[in-house]
C-alpha positions, 0 to 999 in steps of 0.5 A: 481851261479844259471842259470837265465831264458831266457829273454822273447822277443816279445809281443806275447811270453809275452802274451802267458806266462801270459795266461799259468801261472796259469796252469804251476804254479800248475804243479810240476811233472818233473825235478827241478834243483838247486845248493847249494853254500857251501863255495866257491863250487857249489853242483848241486841238481836235484829233479825228481817228479812224480804223483802217485795214492795217491799224489807224489813221487820222487828221488834226484840226486847230480851229483857233488857227484856222487849220482843218483836216491836216493828215497825221503821219502815224497813229498807233494805239496799243493797250491804253497808249495813244501816239500821234505824229505829224512829221512835217510839223514835228508834232508828236502827241503821246497819252494814256487813257484813264479809267474815265476814258480821257487821254492824259498826255503831252503835245510836243513840237520842235523840242517844246512840250505841253500837257494836253488832255483829250476827251470826247467833250467839245471844248468851247472857243474862248473869245478874246476882244479884238476890236479891229477884226473885220466882221462879215459881210465885207464891203469888198470881194473876197476870193479863195485861191490856189496857186502853184510854186513850180520850183517846189512842185507844191500848191499854196492856198490863200485869200485874195481881197479886191475892192468892189469897184471895176478895174485893175488894182494895185496889189500887195502880197503879204509874207509872214514872219517865222514859224508855220503861219496861216494866211492871217498870220494868226498868233496870240489871239491876233490876226494881223494879216486879216486886219491889214488886208481889210484896211488896205482893201478898203483903201483901194489896194488888193491883197493876197495872203496865203498859208505858209507851205506845209501848213493848213491848206497849203502843200509842201514840207515846212520843216525842211524849208529855209527863207530862200524856199519861202522866197520862191513861194512869195514869187509864185504868189506874185506870178499868180497875181500877174495873170489875174484879170483884176490886178494891175501887173505893173503895180504888184508889191510885197509886204513882209513882216519880220522874216517876211521883211527878209524875204521881200528883198530876195523876191524883188532882186530876182523879179524886177517887175516887183513894183515896191516892197514894205519891210515891217520889222524886217531885219538889217543885221545878220541873223546871229546878231538879231538873236543875240539882241532879242535874247538880251532885250527880252530877257531884261524886259521880262525881269531876268537877272543880268547875270543870267542874261550875260551867261546865256549871251555867252553860251549863244555866242559860242553856238552862233560862232560855231555855226557861222564858221562851219559849212559842213552840216554833217560835221556840225551836228557832232560839233554842236552836241559836244559844245552843248555837253561841255556847256552843261559841264561848265555850268552845273548851276544850269536848270534841267527841267524836271523829269529830264536828264542832261543828255535829254536836254542837250538832244532837245536843244540840238533838235531846235538848233540843227534845222535848215531854217535855223542854220540858214537864219543864223548865217544869213546877212540881208544887207547884200540883198538890200543893196540890189533892191532898185524898187521903192522901199518902205522900212518900218520898225516900232520903237519898242520892238524887242525882236528886231530892234529899230535903232540897230536895224534901221540904220543898216537897212538905210545904209544898204539901200544907199550903197546900192544906189536906191533913191526911192525909199523911206526908213522910219521908226514908229514911236511906242510900237512893238514887233506886231506894231501894237501900241504897248508899254514895254514891247515884251512878247508877253504883252502881245496877247493882253493888248486888244489892238492888233495893229496901230492905226498909225502903222496902217495909215503910214503903209496905205498912204505910202503905197498909194503915193508910190503906185500913182 
């Protein structure tokens, strides 16, 4: 909910506001506050705009996601029109100042657009009940760290938590799922990596978690990166830990969630000193198959008509087949555009969002699909990398996971590990848990925000016990 301006009381105050309006309407420098409503969650956004010799500059904060001071790429203000761009994250805000001095506009990112009203008034944080989130002071050491990825020529920022006792500790690097994530893997009001790091550190296991490249306090360009690029970030984290005085260099492992479960085997393949990996809802199937299953399972759980589910599946299959057949990305863009246009023509009943033309919808879809990460994910088959993993592996997927379904992925992971000759692994389906390893009803992503639990105690205990047994 957006905060409302205070009601103006008194004739004199009203008169002064009217007199000052032409001046204040043109003043854009300073702080602008708003909140995005994403499903049932409020995400506060703050823009700080300053005057420069040539125009304007600014930064963006997203306090509910732990982000502060992200430099804006472009800031323009002409007449009553404000445009802000953050190119590395594909963010653009366009708004118009009204008679009250508020700015009414839309916040767009990656082809999606949400209304966002900006004002001078502070937006208060909506506190959600998350009983597992640890509260300071912590009974362990917490260090803010920065380390370098020389392959990408960037620095990454994170938090290293260490047991308070003296000595060298077994350690895990946490690798997040898809999308730009902060070090807590914050989403839907939950901070899974904060909860996981807290639990493991209390159990004698040090944990390094870091902001994804190009997000929050880490450098780089997230928009141009693929899973292979993110694997070099995870490798840089492992290399950093090897030099830390309180880390046992022979007991460093990786826990990857979702896409992170695809990245962990890549690092383990290239660095034989990785002692173990844990795949939390990590995929075994090729990306195109994962996305097809996701669409159908989530569609049914959300109450979508079966006819529409099958129609969407047919369209997606055609898109994925085209991508899987094509190696030349330059030609692919034109082929995808033609396919999307033909799809619109062949399916006149398809809904076009209000205020958007068919061509604009096609361009939006093309923007979402034709990115390095999406193309790589659709084409990538994790099985060959899994076959090369020789270190101990724990693979966990929730029974009600609709994003990386257990029954389709766990057997493939197990078969790949066996084919590669790995004899030290555990593959397990955890009853009643979703993609975030929460106890749930249906597993639909719409439930994530309403569930107070961040990670099931069963999942936490399973991981901690397996790691302690593995590093003995």
